C-alpha positions as CSV (number, residue, x, y, z in Angstrom):
1,M,4.4,26.8,3.7
2,N,8.1,26.2,3.0
3,A,10.3,28.5,1.0
4,S,13.4,28.1,-1.1
5,F,16.3,26.4,0.6
6,G,14.2,25.4,3.6
7,I,14.6,21.8,4.8
8,D,12.3,19.7,2.7
9,H,13.1,16.0,3.3
10,P,16.3,14.1,4.2
11,L,16.1,10.7,2.7
12,L,16.3,7.9,5.3
13,A,17.8,4.9,3.5
14,T,16.8,1.6,4.9
15,N,17.5,-2.1,4.2
16,D,13.9,-3.0,5.1
17,I,11.4,-0.3,3.9
18,V,8.4,-2.5,4.7
19,A,9.5,-2.9,8.4
20,L,10.4,0.7,8.8
21,R,7.1,1.9,7.3
22,E,5.1,-0.4,9.5
23,R,7.1,0.9,12.6
24,L,6.3,4.5,11.6
25,I,2.6,3.7,11.2
26,L,2.7,2.2,14.7
27,L,4.2,5.5,15.9
28,G,1.1,7.3,14.4
29,F,2.3,8.4,11.0
30,N,0.0,8.4,8.0
31,M,2.5,6.7,5.5
32,T,1.9,6.5,1.8
33,A,1.9,3.1,0.0
34,I,5.4,2.1,-1.1
35,G,6.1,3.6,-4.5
36,K,8.9,3.1,-7.0
37,H,11.3,5.5,-8.8
38,P,12.6,4.8,-12.3
39,W,16.2,4.6,-10.9
40,G,15.6,1.6,-8.7
41,T,14.7,3.1,-5.3
42,S,11.4,2.5,-3.4
43,T,9.8,5.1,-1.3
44,S,7.1,5.8,1.3
45,L,6.2,9.3,2.7
46,A,4.7,11.0,5.6
47,M,3.6,14.4,4.2
48,F,3.4,17.7,6.0
49,D,2.6,21.2,4.8
50,G,5.6,22.0,2.6
51,C,7.9,19.2,3.7
52,L,7.9,15.5,4.4
53,L,9.5,12.5,6.0
54,E,10.7,10.0,3.3
55,I,12.1,6.5,3.8
56,M,13.8,4.8,0.9
57,G,15.0,1.4,-0.1
58,I,16.2,-0.4,-3.2
59,Y,13.8,-2.5,-5.2
60,D,15.9,-3.2,-8.3
61,D,19.6,-2.7,-8.4
62,T,19.7,-3.2,-12.2
63,L,18.1,0.3,-12.5
64,L,20.5,2.3,-10.4
65,D,22.2,4.1,-13.3
66,E,19.0,5.0,-15.0
67,V,17.9,8.7,-15.5
68,P,21.3,10.3,-14.7
69,A,21.6,14.0,-13.9
70,G,24.9,14.8,-15.5
71,H,27.5,12.6,-13.7
72,F,25.1,12.0,-10.7
73,R,23.1,8.9,-10.5
74,F,20.4,9.1,-7.8
75,G,19.8,5.4,-7.4
76,R,23.5,4.6,-7.4
77,H,24.2,7.2,-4.7
78,I,21.6,5.8,-2.4
79,H,22.7,2.2,-3.0
80,K,26.3,3.0,-2.4
81,H,25.7,4.5,1.0
82,L,23.1,1.9,2.0
83,N,25.7,-0.8,1.4
84,I,27.8,0.8,4.1
85,R,25.0,1.5,6.6
86,E,21.4,2.7,7.0
87,G,20.9,6.4,7.5
88,V,20.4,9.7,5.7
89,A,22.3,9.5,2.4
90,L,20.9,12.6,0.6
91,S,18.7,15.5,1.6
92,A,16.2,17.7,-0.2
93,L,16.0,21.4,0.1
94,H,12.7,23.1,-0.8
95,S,12.6,25.0,-4.1
96,T,10.1,27.3,-5.6
97,N,12.1,27.8,-8.8
98,S,14.6,25.1,-9.4
99,V,16.4,27.0,-12.2
100,E,16.9,30.2,-10.3
101,D,17.5,28.4,-7.0
102,A,20.2,26.3,-8.7
103,K,21.9,29.5,-9.8
104,H,21.9,30.8,-6.2
105,A,23.3,27.5,-5.0
106,E,26.2,27.8,-7.5
107,K,26.9,31.3,-6.3
108,A,27.1,29.9,-2.7
109,G,29.7,27.5,-3.9
110,L,27.7,24.3,-4.4
111,V,28.1,22.3,-7.6
112,V,25.0,21.6,-9.7
113,A,25.4,18.2,-11.4
114,G,22.1,18.4,-13.4
115,H,18.3,18.3,-13.3
116,L,15.8,15.5,-13.2
117,E,12.0,15.6,-13.9
118,F,9.5,13.0,-13.0
119,G,5.8,12.6,-12.1
120,R,3.3,10.2,-10.7
121,D,-0.4,9.7,-11.1
122,V,-2.5,10.4,-8.1
123,I,-6.2,10.2,-7.1
124,L,-7.3,12.8,-4.7
125,P,-9.7,12.0,-1.8
126,D,-12.6,13.4,-3.8
127,G,-11.9,11.1,-6.7
128,T,-10.2,13.7,-8.9
129,E,-7.3,12.3,-10.9
130,G,-4.0,14.2,-11.6
131,R,-0.3,13.8,-12.3
132,T,2.4,15.4,-10.2
133,K,5.4,17.1,-11.7
134,T,8.6,17.4,-9.8
135,T,11.9,18.9,-10.8
136,L,15.1,18.1,-8.9
137,A,18.4,20.0,-9.2
138,L,21.2,17.7,-7.9
139,L,23.9,19.2,-5.7
140,P,26.4,16.3,-4.9
141,D,29.1,17.0,-2.4
142,N,32.3,15.1,-3.3
143,N,34.0,16.1,0.0
144,F,31.1,15.2,2.3
145,P,29.0,12.7,0.2
146,R,26.3,12.1,2.9
147,L,25.7,15.8,3.0
148,S,24.9,15.9,-0.7
149,L,21.7,17.9,-1.4
150,F,19.1,18.4,-4.1
151,L,16.6,21.1,-4.7
152,C,13.1,19.8,-5.0
153,Q,10.4,21.9,-6.8
154,Q,6.8,20.6,-6.8
155,H,5.0,22.2,-9.8
156,R,1.7,20.8,-8.7
157,P,1.6,21.4,-4.9
158,D,-2.1,21.0,-5.0
159,L,-1.6,17.3,-5.8
160,I,1.0,16.9,-3.0
161,Y,-0.1,18.9,0.0
162,V,-3.6,17.6,0.2
163,P,-5.2,18.4,3.6
164,E,-6.4,14.8,4.2
165,W,-2.9,13.5,3.5
166,L,-1.3,16.0,6.0
167,E,-3.2,14.7,9.0
168,H,-1.3,12.2,11.2
169,P,-2.9,10.5,14.2
170,N,0.2,11.3,16.3
171,T,-0.3,15.1,15.4
172,V,3.2,15.4,14.0
173,D,3.0,18.3,11.5
174,G,6.4,19.3,10.3
175,I,10.2,19.4,10.5
176,R,11.8,21.5,13.2
177,G,15.4,20.9,12.1
178,V,18.2,18.4,11.3
179,N,21.3,17.6,13.3
180,V,24.6,16.9,11.6
181,V,27.5,15.3,13.4
182,A,30.9,16.4,12.1
183,H,34.4,16.1,13.3
184,E,35.8,19.5,14.5
185,K,38.3,19.5,11.6
186,H,35.4,19.8,9.2
187,H,33.6,22.6,10.9
188,E,35.4,25.5,9.1
189,A,34.5,24.1,5.7
190,L,30.9,23.5,6.7
191,R,30.6,26.9,8.3
192,T,31.7,28.4,4.9
193,Q,29.4,26.1,2.9
194,F,26.3,26.5,4.9
195,G,27.0,30.1,5.9
196,N,27.2,31.1,2.2
197,L,23.9,29.3,1.5
198,Y,22.0,30.7,4.5
199,Q,23.8,34.1,5.0
200,G,25.5,33.4,8.3
201,F,25.5,31.1,11.3
202,E,25.2,31.1,15.1
203,V,28.0,29.6,17.1
204,L,27.1,26.8,19.5
205,K,29.0,24.9,22.1
206,G,30.7,22.2,20.0
207,G,29.4,23.6,16.7
208,F,27.1,26.0,15.0
209,Q,23.6,26.3,13.4
210,C,22.0,28.0,10.4
211,V,18.4,29.2,10.2
212,T,16.7,27.8,7.0
213,A,13.3,28.7,5.7
214,N,12.0,25.6,7.4
215,G,13.8,24.6,10.5
216,M,17.3,24.8,11.9
217,L,20.4,23.1,10.4
218,R,22.7,22.3,13.3
219,V,26.3,21.0,13.0
220,L,27.8,19.5,16.2
221,S,30.9,17.5,17.1
222,A,30.3,13.9,18.2
223,D,30.8,14.8,21.9
224,A,28.4,17.8,21.6
225,F,25.9,15.7,19.6
226,E,25.8,13.1,22.3
227,D,25.5,15.6,25.1
228,D,22.7,17.5,23.4
229,I,20.9,15.0,21.1
230,G,21.8,11.4,22.2
231,P,24.2,8.5,21.7
232,L,25.6,7.8,18.3
233,S,25.8,4.4,16.8
234,D,29.2,2.8,16.6
235,Q,29.1,3.0,12.8
236,I,28.6,6.8,12.8
237,R,31.1,7.3,15.6
238,K,33.8,5.6,13.5
239,E,33.0,7.6,10.3
240,D,35.2,10.5,9.4
241,S,32.7,12.1,7.0
242,P,29.9,14.4,8.4
243,C,26.3,13.2,8.2
244,I,22.8,14.0,9.4
245,A,22.3,11.7,12.4
246,G,19.2,13.3,13.9
247,M,15.9,14.8,12.8
248,D,13.6,17.0,14.9
249,F,9.8,17.3,14.3
250,T,7.0,19.4,15.6
251,A,3.7,17.9,17.0
252,G,0.4,19.6,17.8
253,D,-0.4,17.4,20.8
254,L,2.5,15.7,22.7
255,N,0.1,13.6,24.8
256,A,-1.4,12.1,21.6
257,L,2.1,11.4,20.3
258,M,3.2,9.8,23.6
259,G,0.2,7.4,23.4
260,Y,1.5,6.0,20.1
261,I,5.1,5.9,21.3
262,A,4.0,4.0,24.4
263,N,1.9,1.5,22.4
264,S,4.7,0.9,20.0
265,E,7.1,0.0,22.9
266,V,9.9,1.9,21.2
267,E,12.5,3.1,23.6
268,H,12.3,6.8,24.4
269,R,13.2,9.5,26.9
270,A,11.8,12.9,27.8
271,V,13.5,16.1,26.6
272,E,12.5,19.6,27.3
273,N,9.1,20.2,25.7
274,G,9.3,16.9,23.8
275,V,10.4,13.3,23.5
276,A,13.3,11.5,21.8
277,L,13.3,8.0,20.4
278,T,16.6,6.5,21.7
279,N,17.1,3.3,19.7
280,Q,18.2,4.8,16.4
281,S,18.7,1.3,14.9
282,L,14.9,1.2,14.7
283,T,14.8,4.5,12.7
284,A,17.5,4.0,10.1
285,N,20.5,5.2,12.2
286,T,18.8,8.5,12.9
287,I,17.7,9.9,16.3
288,M,14.2,11.3,16.0
289,R,13.0,13.9,18.4
290,F,9.6,15.5,18.6
291,F,8.7,18.9,20.2
292,E,5.3,20.3,21.0
293,R,4.5,23.1,18.6
294,Q,4.4,26.5,20.3
């Protein structure tokens, strides 16, 4: 299971959530039905044990300012960045206690805008009914808006991490890490920010990485990113602000995953102990890589 401040779920904002959901299903993910948030965003999930893959769109732009958390408006933030381009606009870190974890985040230098609570009705595979309860602590980043974070606490994990819902035909079972592209001039600020949050970092060629409770958070220059991860879209290459441009996942059976990738006809290439999808325009401006679980 994930622990506080581990990678929980970057939000992949897309202009066509139906098409992206269908594409992920073809790739072997067990995606939830499209749901709706009260602040105008639509969502579909592939759930893993303690984390998830979430894609998000806009279903009603008249609701974008609903349910604010202090000065932060969740729907407005997603809509603003989606109007510029598809991609990760906001990322969740796991929380086991949103109040105490928010205090720790503040000590690390992050700004807590406010808290949100919401829930949804669910029916478990055995027919049992329940209602989830989720608390978010919003951590907007005015300097690097696409690296804005929020803490996500699930008060009823028994209604979220249901074994039947965690099974994916492609055997993908978790998040291995996220890959941030950032101009070198921003590295010092990001080393301080993430180093305070995760108690240090490891220097890499062209960047650095931090170990979280669930996967690696890696920051690379554009050249280092393209050398190690893959080519960036022209839109991301031209941006000055850092962003998550890649996500890495683990899979239990790489051969099973490769079968779905081959049938989907999505462009891909082999990487050491894994595979990368190379046409990021099909995955919301985000390079997805999959590595066989050791």
